[in-house]
C-alpha positions in Angstrom: -101.4 4.9 -24.7 -102.6 5.4 -21.2 -103.8 2.8 -18.7 -106.0 3.5 -15.7 -104.8 1.6 -12.7 -107.7 0.5 -10.5 -105.8 -0.5 -7.5 -102.5 0.3 -5.8 -100.9 -1.4 -2.9 -100.4 0.4 0.4 -97.4 0.0 2.7 -99.3 -2.6 4.8 -100.2 -4.7 1.7 -103.8 -3.8 1.4 -105.3 -2.8 -2.0 -106.4 0.8 -2.3 -108.1 2.5 -5.3 -105.7 4.4 -7.6 -106.5 8.0 -8.5 -103.9 8.8 -11.1 -103.5 8.1 -14.8 -100.2 6.7 -15.7 -98.8 6.8 -19.2 -97.2 3.7 -20.8 -95.7 5.8 -23.6 -92.1 6.9 -23.3 -89.7 8.8 -25.5 -87.4 6.7 -27.7 -83.9 6.4 -26.4 -81.3 8.7 -28.0 -79.2 7.2 -30.7 -75.4 7.6 -30.9 -75.9 10.2 -33.6 -78.1 12.3 -31.3 -75.6 12.0 -28.4 -72.7 12.9 -30.7 -74.6 16.0 -32.0 -75.2 17.1 -28.4 -71.5 16.5 -27.5 -70.4 18.5 -30.4 -72.8 21.3 -29.4 -71.3 21.2 -25.9 -67.8 21.6 -27.2 -69.0 24.6 -29.3 -70.5 26.1 -26.1 -67.1 25.7 -24.4 -65.4 27.3 -27.4 -67.9 30.2 -27.4 -67.3 30.7 -23.6 -63.6 30.9 -24.3 -64.1 33.5 -27.0 -66.3 35.5 -24.7 -63.9 35.5 -21.8 -60.6 35.6 -23.7 -60.4 39.4 -23.8 -59.8 39.3 -20.0 -57.0 36.7 -20.4 -55.3 37.9 -23.5 -54.2 41.3 -24.7 -56.3 41.9 -27.7 -55.7 45.5 -28.6 -54.4 48.8 -27.4 -56.2 49.7 -24.2 -57.8 52.8 -25.7 -60.2 51.0 -28.0 -62.7 48.3 -26.8 -64.0 47.1 -30.2 -62.1 43.8 -30.2 -63.3 43.1 -26.7 -66.9 43.8 -27.6 -66.7 41.8 -30.8 -65.3 38.8 -29.0 -67.8 39.1 -26.2 -70.8 39.3 -28.5 -69.7 36.5 -30.8 -68.7 34.2 -28.0 -72.0 34.6 -26.2 -73.9 34.1 -29.4 -72.0 30.9 -30.1 -72.5 29.7 -26.6 -76.2 30.5 -26.7 -76.7 28.7 -30.1 -74.9 25.7 -28.7 -77.1 25.6 -25.6 -80.2 25.9 -27.8 -78.9 23.0 -30.0 -78.3 20.9 -26.9 -81.9 21.4 -25.7 -83.1 19.6 -28.9 -82.7 15.9 -28.7 -81.5 15.8 -32.3 -80.0 19.3 -32.6 -81.2 22.1 -34.8 -79.8 22.4 -38.3 -80.4 26.2 -38.5 -78.6 26.8 -35.3 -75.6 24.8 -36.4 -75.5 26.7 -39.6 -75.6 30.0 -37.7 -72.8 28.7 -35.5 -70.7 27.9 -38.5 -71.2 31.5 -39.8 -70.2 32.9 -36.4 -67.0 30.7 -36.6 -66.1 32.2 -39.9 -66.9 35.6 -38.6 -64.4 35.0 -35.7 -61.8 34.0 -38.2 -62.3 37.2 -40.2 -62.7 39.6 -37.2 -59.0 40.3 -36.4 -58.4 41.2 -40.0 -61.4 43.4 -40.3 -60.6 45.2 -37.0 -56.9 45.5 -37.8 -57.7 47.7 -40.8 -58.9 50.4 -38.4 -57.5 49.6 -34.9 -54.2 48.4 -33.5 -54.8 44.7 -32.9 -52.4 42.6 -30.8 -51.1 39.2 -32.1 -52.8 37.1 -29.4 -56.2 38.2 -30.8 -55.3 36.8 -34.3 -54.3 33.4 -32.9 -57.1 33.1 -30.4 -59.9 34.1 -32.8 -58.5 32.1 -35.7 -58.2 28.9 -33.6 -61.5 29.4 -31.8 -63.3 30.3 -35.0 -61.8 27.3 -36.8 -62.8 25.0 -33.9 -66.3 26.4 -33.9 -66.6 26.1 -37.7 -65.3 22.5 -37.8 -67.6 21.5 -34.9 -70.7 23.0 -36.5 -69.9 21.5 -39.9 -69.4 18.1 -38.3 -72.8 18.5 -36.5 -74.4 19.6 -39.7 -73.0 16.5 -41.5 -74.4 14.2 -38.7 -77.7 15.9 -38.7 -77.9 15.8 -42.4 -77.6 12.0 -42.4 -80.4 11.6 -39.8 -83.1 9.2 -41.0 -86.6 10.4 -40.3 -88.6 8.1 -38.1 
């Protein structure tokens, strides 16, 4: 609903004609569920950033092969991007949270898959398993919250 104001008050108190159209509609305030979904997505972004930068803080594999570094960088940036996209939506995106859950499971399985072919260091196992578990739990919690949302 819009209203056309016919007058506006100048600094000296005189009435002047108004030229703009002002809207009286506003977006409904966010609910606790919406804010919680965005906070969970933000925590997932932080976990994704950790996964992306962890190869430079932890020894993931023998220096001759860069597959573990590339896998962590790609998966971490993907989780962070999905989390940022979910934050942009006021109520989150169910599909993005499901994809984030799958990436969390992938991070848990990555050390075991790469260890079959490459020499993987122990810190990669723990970092990826913990980060993947955190990402999976956060995305499943967000999915549970978004699934209970009542349509307006």
